[in-house]
N, C-alpha and C positions, 0 to 999 in steps of 0.2 A: 585550362586545367582546373579542376575543382580541388581546392585545398582542404586539408583537415580542419583548419580553423573555421573555414566557411561552413563546412558540414556540421560542426559542433555548435555554431552560433544559433541562439534562440531569439535574437533581437527581432522585435516586431511580433513575437508570438505571445500567447496568453495561456497560462496553465492553471488549472484547478487542482489543488491538493487537499484531499480530505484527511482528517486527523492530523492537521498541520502542526499542532502543538506537541505531538508525541516525539519520542526520540528519533525515529526515522523521519517523521514529518519535518522536523527542523532541518535535518540534513538535506532533504529534498528542496525545501525552501531556499536554503543557502546555495545549493548546487545550481538550480535553475535560474536563480537571480544572478549568480556569477556569470552564467552563459547569456544573460541579457533578457530573459523572459519576464514579462509582466505577470503578476500572480493574483490568484484568488485563493485566499486561505480560508479553510473551513474547519470548524471544530465546535464544541459545545460552549455554552455561555460562560462556564466556569474555568475557561482556559485562557492563557495569556497570548492569544494570537494577534491581538492589536499591537502589542510590543514587538512581536516577531515581524509583523508587517512594517512597522516603523524602522526597525533595524535593517530590513532588506532594502527599503527605499533609500536610507541614508548611506548604506555601504555600497550599494551597486547601482543606484540611480534608476531603479525600475519602479513601476507603479504596482502597489500591492493592496488590493481590496480585501475586505474582511466580511465573511458571512458566518453567522452563528446558526447552527442547525443540529437538532437531535436526530441522527440518522435512524434511530429506532422508530421514529414517528413518520408515518406515511404523509400526514398533513404537512409536517415540516419539509419533507422531501419535495412534495408537490409545489409548495411555495418557493423553495429554493430553485427548482428547475424553471419555474415561471420567471423568477427574477433574472436568472442567468440568460435565458433566451431573450428577455427584454434588453439586457445590457449588450448582447451581441458579442461576437468574436470569442471563440474558444478553440484552441489548437491542440491542447494536451489535457488529458484527464487522468489523474492518478488516484485510484481507489485504494487509499492507504489506511483509512480508519478501520478499526477492528474492535469487536467486543471480545475482550480478554478476561473479563470477570475479575473477582478477587477471592481470596480464601474465605472471606466472610459472606459471600453471596450464596444464598440457600440453593442447594441442588447443583452447584457448580464444581468446586474443588473437592469432591467427595468420591468414594468408590462408585463404580459403575451402577450398582444396584440402587444407589441413592441419588443419582443424577436426575433432575426433574425435567419433565416435558416443557414446562414453562420457560425454564432457563435455556433449554435447547432452542426453543422458538425465538427467544430474544437474540441469541447468538447468530442464528441463521438470518434473522431480520436485518441485522447490521452488517454482517460479514458477506452475505450473498444477495439478499433481496435488495438492499440499498444500492449495491453496486450495479445490479441488473437495471434498476429504475434510473439511476444516473446515466448509465450508458444509453439506455433507450431514449430518455428525455433530452439528452444533450447531443445525440447522434447528428441531428440536422446541422448544428453549429460546427461540429467536427468535420462533417462531410463537405462543407463549403470552405474549409480552412485551406486546403491544398497541402497541409502538413499534418493531418489529423493523426493523433497517437493516443491510444488508451494503454495505461500501464496498471495492471492489477497486482496487488501485493498478496501473494500466497504464503506458503510456509512449507518447510520440509514435512510437516505433519499433514499437509494436504496430499503428500505423495507416499509417505511411509507410515507404518504403525509405530507407536512409541516403544522405546526400550525401557521397560519398567525397572530394570536394574539401576538405572540412573537415579531414580527417585527414592530408593530405599533410605530410610532414616531421615527424610526431609519432609517438610510440610507442603512441598510443591506438588502440582497436579497436572494432568493432561486430559481435560474433559473431551468426551466423544464429539460434542457439538463443535468444538474448535476445529478439529481435524476434518470433520465432515463438511463444515462450511468452507474451509479453505480448499478442500478437494473439489467441491462444487464450483468454486471460483476459478480454479484452473481449467475445468471443463468448459465453463462459460467463456473463458478466454479463447479456447479453440473454436467454440461454436460461433462466437462473435467475429473471429478473424475471417471466416468464410462468408459471413453475413453482411458486414459493413464494408468489405473490400469492394472495389480497389481504392476507395477514397480515404479509408481510415485503417491504420494498422492497430492490432491488438496483441499485446504481449504481457507476460507476467514475470515477476521476480519472486523467487521463493527463498526467504532468508532461513539460514540455520540459526542455532541458538546465539543470542546476543548477550554479551557479558553485562549484567545489570545487578550485580551484588548477590548472585545466587549463593547458596551454601557451598562452602569449600569442597565438601564431599561430592556434590553434584558436579561442580566445575572440573574437578580432577577426573571423574569418570567420563565426563563429556569430552574432555580434551584427548583422553586416551582413545576414545571412539572416533576421533576426527583426524584424518590424515595430516592436516596442517597443524595439529596439536595445539589449537587454541580456539576459544570462542570468538565470535565476530565482535567487531565494534561498529557503531553507526557509520563511521567513516568508510568502512568497507563497501558501502552501498552507493557512494557518490558516483563511481564509474558506471555501474549498470544503469542507474537512473539517467545519467547524462546520455549514455549510449542509446537507450530506448526512446528517450524524449526527442532526440535530435535526428538530423538526416544521416548521421553515422549509421543508423540502422534502417535506412529507407527501403531496403528490400527484404526486411525481416518482419514476419507476422505469424501469429499463432504459436509462438515459442514461449518456453518457460526457462528463465535463467536461474539456476540454483546457486545462490551465493552462500555456500554452506561449508567451505573449507574442505570439501571432498566427502562430506558425510554420506552421500548416497552412492559412492563408488565401490564400497566394500562388497 
């Protein structure tokens, strides 16, 4: 009999998490380390992933390597893929890093008529092209794993258009490039699922809005719009990450799990 604890165990497996220093990234690091996975943490040089790796090693007794990489740079991505292939063994790839911009970024958090092609390209480079290249370049390692799993982090805005009523009276934005890149990532998930099968599974998680200090007016409107009547927390994603990374989902591929409090069921 196969036990649930055996299906959930990631002992002896190695997982790459991009954007590891972010809010969701930290949760992924903690979750996979708790299940026993050795880790490769990836983020930019100005992020504290070294401390995150040390914490995972001390708390859970796993090995946690660190790689710094600007995913907007193809040269950096080429170098990263070469290093990882040289290191060997990769069982899980989580494409979590995302270009989310800031209100001060030119051509980003502005009305549609003012959104720039340059910023559009930057968002697609990180959110979609980088994920494509990592999947392609690391597929050989994942295919020999015996437990290969790719998890792409999408968004509800890769599935649905924005409800602009939520944003009235705030400085918040929802640029076209973000939704388009996440929509492309979800389709890449489906395309890859039939392409790298049967040796690698490919699935996605689409988060709904995560509470991160947004204006109260936005939060109240968002919660009314959501069946579970609250925004998400990072902890809400532990289960879906553990499920898709482990053998709990060994017969699941090409799927998108919406962790959105029911946002998409209206």
